[in-house]
VEXVEX-454428 format. One line per field, with one value per residue (C-alpha): x, y, z. Coordinates in steps of 0.001 Angstrom, whole numbers, plus 500000, padded with zeros to 6 digits. Last residue first. Layout:
N
px <- c(X ...)
py <- c(Y ...)
pz <- c(Z ...)
This chain:
765
px <- c(900813 899690 897654 896259 895457 893538 891586 890768 889654 887566 885789 886792 884252 885780 889428 892219 894813 897241 898846 901601 901190 899387 898791 898148 895669 893717 893645 892711 889658 888634 888987 886889 884156 883972 884249 881270 879062 878691 876858 874741 873494 872666 870330 866927 867860 866356 867333 864375 864546 860781 860797 863871 866793 867900 868413 868238 871500 871007 873389 871735 872396 873284 875227 874548 875054 876502 874599 876653 875099 871718 872990 874797 874188 876771 876116 876939 874323 872057 871756 873202 876799 878670 877014 878356 880082 882756 885461 883243 881213 881255 878864 879929 878525 880582 882577 882298 879095 877291 878498 877056 873749 873792 874389 871360 869088 870259 869890 866350 865341 866757 864857 861609 862148 863216 860180 860269 863880 864985 868259 869460 872898 874238 876371 876967 878988 879595 881352 882494 882238 883637 885942 886890 890324 890572 893738 894115 890734 889949 888288 886480 885605 883474 882957 880361 880227 877450 875909 872514 872635 869319 868792 867766 864613 861938 858366 855458 852456 849516 845917 843240 839787 836617 835159 836287 834069 831089 828531 830321 827963 828223 832001 831543 829292 831868 834617 832656 831143 831686 830189 831568 833315 836830 837814 834885 835070 836141 836397 838730 840485 841190 840759 840282 837835 838079 839930 837146 834789 831563 828094 828579 827790 829695 832617 832747 832980 835655 837612 837465 838618 841586 842524 842356 844808 847134 847042 847888 850916 852189 851472 853430 856393 856148 856232 859403 861602 859573 859507 862739 865408 866796 863921 860181 857658 857384 853620 850911 847173 846328 843620 843573 847375 847277 850275 849642 846744 847410 844508 844315 841922 844751 846659 843638 842899 844218 844399 847897 850095 847950 848501 852283 852355 850148 852811 855386 853214 851767 855224 856856 859987 858890 858702 856406 855519 855365 852409 850273 846605 845861 842575 841122 838508 835226 833006 832192 835880 837896 840140 843841 845790 849582 851848 855519 857972 861147 864803 866456 865573 869165 872786 875195 877826 880160 882697 884185 886153 887869 889336 891008 891568 893597 892787 894990 893399 896356 896132 892590 893785 896361 893707 891395 894191 895037 891312 891160 891227 888743 886069 883326 881159 884040 885023 881372 881119 884287 883055 879649 881135 883941 881348 879113 877102 874845 873863 876111 875917 877013 878849 881573 884151 881972 879917 879773 876924 878606 882238 881461 880479 883959 884629 886837 890514 892523 889925 890150 893916 893614 891055 893359 896187 899243 901968 902210 901360 898745 896960 896896 895371 892590 891833 891775 889439 887155 887265 886465 883956 881990 881829 880698 878115 876818 876476 873071 872545 870632 871107 870700 871685 873896 873020 873617 876954 878630 880563 879982 882044 881198 884339 884722 887136 887013 889746 889256 891070 890090 889292 887557 886474 883105 882946 885167 883616 879981 879306 881392 879195 876420 878535 878263 874435 873546 874810 872515 869293 867075 869674 872304 872767 875290 876670 877275 880558 882150 885855 886971 889857 890009 892397 892060 894076 895409 894494 896000 898664 900577 903364 900830 898784 897741 895221 895271 892532 892332 888972 887451 883706 880919 878055 874589 872843 869664 867277 867904 870247 870143 866394 865930 867657 865230 862076 860269 856488 854526 850732 848610 844956 842893 842035 844771 846438 845908 847025 850139 850930 850619 852767 855491 855165 855888 858519 860829 861542 860352 862550 862160 862249 866058 866270 866396 862952 861771 858739 856094 852439 849995 851151 848734 849287 846281 847103 845122 844830 848550 847926 849571 852975 853274 856895 858168 855130 852646 855033 857405 854625 852988 856342 856969 853497 853499 856302 858826 857326 855666 853222 849624 849188 845776 845485 842791 840861 837572 835864 839076 839874 843371 844994 848621 849676 853300 856106 859526 861153 859935 862652 864908 868068 869674 872554 876022 879119 882257 883890 887380 890508 893562 894980 897397 898822 900670 902883 904537 902445 903737 903001 899707 898490 899551 897751 894639 894779 895038 892238 889716 886534 884059 884495 882295 883155 880548 879762 883349 883347 884701 883983 880482 878937 880570 878307 879454 882922 885404 888811 891274 892626 891969 888775 887310 890596 889793 886058 886523 883244 884075 882235 883547 880703 878432 876238 873020 870295 867206 864575 861778 860527 862205 860130 857007 857947 858331 854972 853316 854908 853824 850243 847584 850246 852067 855600 857903 860997 864698 865274 868906 869693 873360 874396 874454 872074 871646 868929 866274 866342 862987 861748 864935 867163 868414 871864 872104 874926 876839 875977 878648 880211 883798 883845 880758 877197 875306 872139 869871 866449 867720 864811 862944 862352 859425 856537 855576 858393 856636 855858 859119 861098 859502 856185 854718 851019 848246 850123 848139 849551 852117 851029 853007 856038 856117 855457 858404 861060 864436 864634 867737 870679 873722 875728 877369 876637 875040 872244 869800 866446 863013 860651 857538 853987 851032 847365 844627 841034 839707 842401 844769 846607 848852 851667 851685 851898 848649 849500 847232 849873 849119 852535 851814 848535 850041 853047 851590 851006 854750 855560 855373 858586 857289 859076 856122 852842 851913 850304 848768 849258 845794 845297 844307 846316)
py <- c(769740 768502 771390 772358 768698 768398 771568 770350 766957 768531 770667 774290 774942 777298 777844 777868 780569 781783 778574 779421 776028 776484 780207 780517 777640 779104 782589 781092 779467 782638 784639 782096 782168 785972 786147 783812 785155 788849 788571 785565 787288 790468 788936 789521 792567 795763 799399 800929 804679 805110 807123 805313 807274 808694 805263 805056 804212 800941 799147 795756 792657 789037 786387 783327 779834 777670 775662 772929 770216 770975 770406 772454 771087 768741 768004 764348 762291 765344 764889 766113 766694 764918 766942 765441 768019 765931 767018 766067 768790 769729 772124 773243 773320 772352 774938 778372 777937 776292 778943 781617 779765 779424 783152 783916 781702 783198 786750 786183 784451 787259 789808 787917 787922 791574 792827 796155 797040 800413 801266 797715 798183 794820 793533 789815 787385 783703 781295 777651 777065 773578 772630 768999 768590 765046 764942 768723 769149 772759 775222 778272 781785 783983 787735 789451 793239 795314 797063 797805 800307 801527 802185 805558 807338 805607 805948 805522 803868 804225 803047 803074 801681 801993 805135 804003 800934 803283 804713 803428 802934 799128 799381 801572 798982 796269 798536 798682 801992 803688 806278 805326 808649 809999 810057 809461 805873 803849 800071 797213 797204 800935 803787 807243 809840 813430 814703 813289 815743 814301 813389 809707 808513 811331 810992 807240 807714 810368 808239 805260 807440 808752 805188 804119 806820 806071 802367 803178 805108 802202 799713 801896 802015 798284 797504 799461 798713 795578 793872 795124 792766 792372 790141 789877 790860 794238 794442 795464 795285 793505 790918 789194 789053 786791 786317 788326 788853 789771 789410 791513 790431 788439 791561 793109 796527 799925 801347 802831 800441 797432 798071 798304 795192 793331 793874 792099 789117 788439 788989 786250 785581 782135 782723 785748 787490 791226 792586 793839 793511 794113 793035 794583 793005 794615 791872 793957 794420 797627 797511 798147 798608 798678 799787 798727 801422 802160 802778 799696 797961 796691 797811 795930 796679 794279 794155 790683 789332 786007 784357 780934 778008 774869 771858 769388 770100 772216 773963 774999 776557 778586 779844 780780 782745 784496 785389 787502 790891 789774 788975 788580 791267 793753 792963 793354 796765 797999 796727 798363 801774 801586 801158 804065 804417 806877 807855 805621 806659 803715 804459 801813 804432 805053 808199 809098 810873 810729 811736 812752 809160 807931 805632 803002 802928 803442 801564 798534 798308 798607 795812 793637 793955 794902 792503 793811 790460 789483 792827 792412 788937 790184 793162 790871 788398 791293 792846 789663 788155 791399 791563 787940 788345 791509 789924 788290 788385 785107 783521 785436 783705 780965 778729 774959 773919 773646 776869 780467 783211 786667 788761 791202 794076 796421 799066 801224 804289 806497 803817 804904 801513 800003 797767 798814 796259 797241 798684 795909 793297 794463 793037 789579 789677 791697 789198 786430 788396 786072 783402 783764 780281 777417 778498 782148 781586 784813 785397 788263 790774 793310 796195 798278 801446 803847 802069 803740 801688 804861 803995 803788 800710 798909 796058 793446 791088 787884 786141 783014 783153 780606 782379 780788 778028 778454 775511 772735 770030 770390 771041 768087 765941 767181 766482 769242 769081 769712 769937 770165 771252 770070 771599 769527 772204 774960 772828 771781 775424 776297 773351 774273 777947 777080 774379 776876 778867 782409 783658 784841 781332 781353 784550 782733 781136 779058 776861 778996 779215 780496 781911 782753 784011 785047 785503 786698 790175 790642 790604 787896 787384 783915 783902 787460 789613 787337 784962 787736 789963 787134 786160 789754 790074 786840 787537 785331 782180 778869 778176 778481 779493 780488 781059 782967 782719 783211 780247 778225 778607 777151 775800 775295 773944 774629 773213 774247 772289 773093 773001 775421 773831 776962 775242 776782 777500 778437 781836 780687 782552 784517 787223 790080 792366 795515 797606 801008 801832 803772 801109 800202 803808 804318 801147 802406 805753 804020 801525 804099 802546 799994 797406 794750 792269 789916 786288 785188 781591 782726 782570 783881 781529 778609 779062 776671 776631 773813 775231 776019 779252 779758 781515 778472 777749 778889 778253 774532 773145 772445 769808 767978 767085 764047 763120 761736 759976 759963 757237 758338 755228 756242 759422 757249 755692 759130 760262 757074 757433 761079 760055 760744 761807 764878 764624 767599 767099 768042 770220 770788 768706 768220 771383 772900 770795 770967 769882 772419 772473 772975 776216 777793 779645 782946 783717 787485 789153 791891 795563 797772 800899 799652 799206 796946 798131 795335 793507 792052 790489 787094 785489 782253 781575 782736 780595 779639 777064 775145 771972 772166 772210 768959 768316 764913 764907 762737 759713 757301 754150 754851 756104 759356 757580 754989 757614 759798 757931 758899 762283 764349 765355 767553 767265 769092 768463 765052 763341 765720 766138 764703 766960 765431 766756 765361 765646 767402 766297 768447 770751 770108 772301 770589 770487 774281 774746 775434 775088 773174 770799 771740 773368 775457 776782 777529 779260 782165 784372 784541 785614 789322 790767 794342 797147 798028 797143 793884 794928 797983 801515 803126 805414 809085 811161)
pz <- c(933269 936673 938063 934649 933920 937198 936408 932907 934241 937004 934379 933891 931153 930347 929596 932176 932623 935271 936493 938980 940644 943972 944271 940538 940503 943423 941883 938508 940087 941862 938650 936759 939409 939408 935608 935089 937867 937085 933779 934733 937862 935983 933412 935021 937090 935720 936349 938202 938997 938612 935379 934088 932644 935996 937509 941267 943080 944916 947231 947148 949220 948666 950566 948431 949829 947094 944481 942783 944981 943421 939911 937283 933770 932301 928637 927951 929785 929775 926022 922738 923794 920996 918241 915014 912832 911107 913541 916490 918152 921840 923569 927035 930541 933608 935524 933947 931988 934880 937322 935056 934839 938622 938996 936843 938893 942177 940874 939612 942837 944949 942909 943340 947120 947261 945283 943439 944258 942905 941159 940617 942167 943286 946152 945772 947873 947174 949501 949332 945602 945203 942335 941685 940108 941503 943621 943692 945433 944636 946993 945728 946894 944647 944812 942628 942384 940859 937920 936404 933536 932137 928461 927047 925837 927905 926667 929088 927450 929800 930023 932741 932050 934165 932597 929143 929394 929579 932049 935110 938052 937901 938162 941260 942852 942173 943563 946815 947874 951239 953574 956980 957361 957982 954319 952003 950899 947881 948074 947211 950547 950545 948086 949622 948351 949608 946545 944365 946041 947397 946173 947034 943505 941813 944209 943607 939854 940295 942735 940367 937472 939464 940478 936830 935778 938706 937847 934221 935515 937614 934838 932414 934814 935430 931726 931082 934116 935001 931602 930076 931429 927880 926903 927486 924847 923153 923009 920599 919990 923213 923819 920438 920399 923445 925745 928860 931265 934902 937329 940508 943269 944920 945965 947650 946215 947207 943697 943527 945472 944647 940933 941234 943419 940954 938289 940451 941337 937908 936426 938503 936443 935235 931495 931871 928649 928019 926114 928994 929972 933654 935222 938372 940656 941620 940197 937121 936355 936706 933659 933303 930065 929766 926920 926982 925940 924042 924806 926203 929445 929538 929484 931701 934293 936043 938858 939159 942099 942718 945826 945582 947918 947239 949420 951314 954691 955828 952454 953310 956565 954658 952229 955088 956762 953495 953090 956240 954504 951844 954413 951803 953390 953417 949825 948793 950475 948773 945410 945971 946673 944112 941384 942285 939090 937329 933762 931673 928005 925861 922593 922727 923693 926720 927293 930985 932733 935144 935716 939325 940081 939112 936164 937756 936722 939868 941885 939601 939863 943658 943834 941719 944211 942133 941039 937467 935884 938454 938104 934335 934531 936804 934552 931509 933192 934110 930635 928737 931161 931218 927416 927019 929777 928017 924587 925036 928814 928953 925515 922266 919032 917602 914654 915002 913505 910095 910648 909582 911225 912521 912776 915617 916057 919049 919199 922270 923568 926521 929055 932253 933540 934463 931400 928489 926120 926715 923240 921723 923404 921107 918289 919830 919987 916901 914342 915647 916135 914077 913355 910639 909252 909625 912995 913895 915728 916916 916281 918468 918389 921231 921894 925055 925630 928242 931462 934525 936298 937228 934782 931924 931203 927980 927893 925121 924009 921978 922057 920524 920916 921329 923270 922925 920958 918939 919176 916630 917881 921658 921597 919247 921875 924530 922537 920664 920494 917307 917262 914137 914139 911163 907783 906162 904041 906578 909519 907592 906817 910501 911631 909148 910105 913760 913136 911381 914531 915276 918073 921619 923072 923196 925210 928564 927982 930924 931493 929826 930834 928211 924899 922095 918557 916463 912824 909810 911333 910789 907069 904980 903373 904898 906089 906449 907165 908874 910624 911657 913001 914946 916456 917498 919024 920996 923437 925200 923737 924506 921719 920569 916937 915622 911879 910022 906756 908583 906916 906746 910424 910734 913910 914970 918367 919248 921346 922669 925469 928995 931667 929806 928473 927031 925214 925530 923422 925345 925650 924745 925799 924736 926996 926428 929106 928115 930406 930241 927191 924183 921570 923220 923242 919636 918603 920402 918611 915243 915916 917086 918390 917083 914345 912727 909993 908569 907728 907227 905999 902659 898922 899544 896966 898788 901857 904595 903079 903659 904649 901895 903307 906995 908067 909860 911660 915215 914835 914244 912871 909239 907270 904228 901924 901889 898965 900481 898475 900661 901041 903376 905189 908453 908517 908458 911790 913369 912043 913279 916713 916921 916344 913709 911253 909990 908566 908044 905881 905742 908811 909873 912964 912128 910363 906879 904809 901025 898570 899497 903284 904974 906505 905226 907730 906337 904961 904961 903034 904815 904517 902969 904455 904312 908094 907965 908586 910232 909283 911927 911347 910230 908458 908935 905261 903108 901984 898414 898355 901125 899178 897232 900478 901633 903370 904145 904995 906431 907782 909960 908413 905711 902286 902426 903844 901093 898442 899401 897442 896006 897702 896976 899099 899351 902541 905419 909097 908644 910564 908925 910588 909861 911781 913346 913506 915420 914487 916433 916019 918836 920138 923019 925493 928033 925455 925404 929158 930982 934657 937016 938360 941960 942291 939189 940558 943970 942347 940416 943489 944030 947578 948322 949709 949701 947837 945620 947338 949047 952311 950712 952064 952102 949130 949382 946931)
């Protein structure tokens, strides 16, 4: 194949082509987009976690200045709820009940922030003012937010008709065999810990602009999302009961997603229905406090786990019991997220016996769903904290315990007890390299030097694996444009990952066109019939493979068109700098001339939809070194080393950014972030004054490299990287912190978030 090597092909450190526009303030985020005659929507939310209510007066609000519409549950009774799309098979063979999220609550609320009414006015201020005129008779109920006691007898029930706060029961593995392994073990370590609840806190809060074309009978919804096709499907099928063709869903620029913008939220159909009733566009924009109250939260588990060893320190059994908070309703993928962690529970270790038990639990809190990693960070934290605790109990170096129990390369492909089929992995290889880079052998000297300065130093390791880029595909379509440029249409959705840059590298590799002559189009259901969206690190492993193949198809068509015009063989045509020429001659045609020569659109279109049959399994080692000030409990990350296996690196600079961002989210969870509710269900961490995000001075220097083993389940060997940093970071930081506390005071456990106060209390308890 004759293609000149492009400057910015696959493997090159191309800088993000998206950034100049965003830096100049020329982005098109949802709130930047306006429609003629648009009105503003506002959600009246419950200030109570558990209550029955009725409306005494709506007339005052409906007749207030600027108000066009006030919707209550009765006004949207013809629409469906925001459904949970995940039902699980329980051990007894039954499927659990589904408690969906209503568009507006019908007489009962189940968490602070639950939606009671939707007001549409000329301005947001008028809508907000009108909401205060709505007279509501509240009858308060006892709320229950404590996950640890939610299943105890006599506790207030979120859904009394169920007779329990248990949403579902899920089990994986062999309970009897695991009990036998534990009973006969030479050593058993048991840990109890909290995997704390988090709020996504993307830079751009959610927003939507809803429009209705009465003549065509069609909606247009513009919003920030992680994929327009799934939201379109849910709105059409589950909420409105209309044909897909009645909906156009559009996403432009998106300021962060992290899983939480994947879902269909109640505000979208409320705005759409309002637009239909009023015949005018309706915009709704979430403020930061609403984000804390109403957008799906992440994590929130209580975990008990036991690890059994034989006399050779080989793992013989792993028993896990988890309570997973679902909140007041089952969110879109809510039940799937914690149960998916069961498939990854054994991590990188050869564990013959697993008993994984998880109970989903209702509480009077905001629903919980996917947040960066979605089950894999929870699983990695569990096994890596348990491995660390076990090594401390038996007095063995933790690296040695890991080496004795790693799944070895010659065991691949390896089916885990959780049902995951690992294709390749060299876990000891990247751990050994990371330990070398981190200077593990000389750590005792650094620890002693820290003590001389009055500091406590700790060294923590985590070796993780995740499943991502799951079985499926992402179709791609390329067109050679009339001006000689190339446009890609694909159904993923960038939220800041740099898709336009990465996808352009695949195209440039195959077509020999200038990097900046490639346009990437995402986020419009009118332009692409289907798309899987962005989530689970799927965009580049699945989308990139299809883009690569579609580029090959288009390149072949360009060569054929050029060969016909130049009266040559297609095999003699090379593509370089946006032109086609006969090799070794000066006979050349520009891509614009070739586009003009095409007899049909098909002649200048390349399409591909490469199906992948199995997930990919990125893995790696994170090593964190911390120093604690014992006088204040302040934790400083003084060194951070990463050696990752991502199969194939498409763009080292983009990859580094993804890893850095993910690690910082893991650090945030471990050291500062955490949702707190009062006993009566009030959210005490509903702003940045109370919820401690990591800041610039929390960012350490990252020493990062890859030690890649190409995937055998992906056509190009790519494994995916978007969530990996978050998965490896939490246990690495926690293990480093515990190492420092153990050296100083014999403290071997601290729950996340390990705030300065918690650290100080652990040192002085």
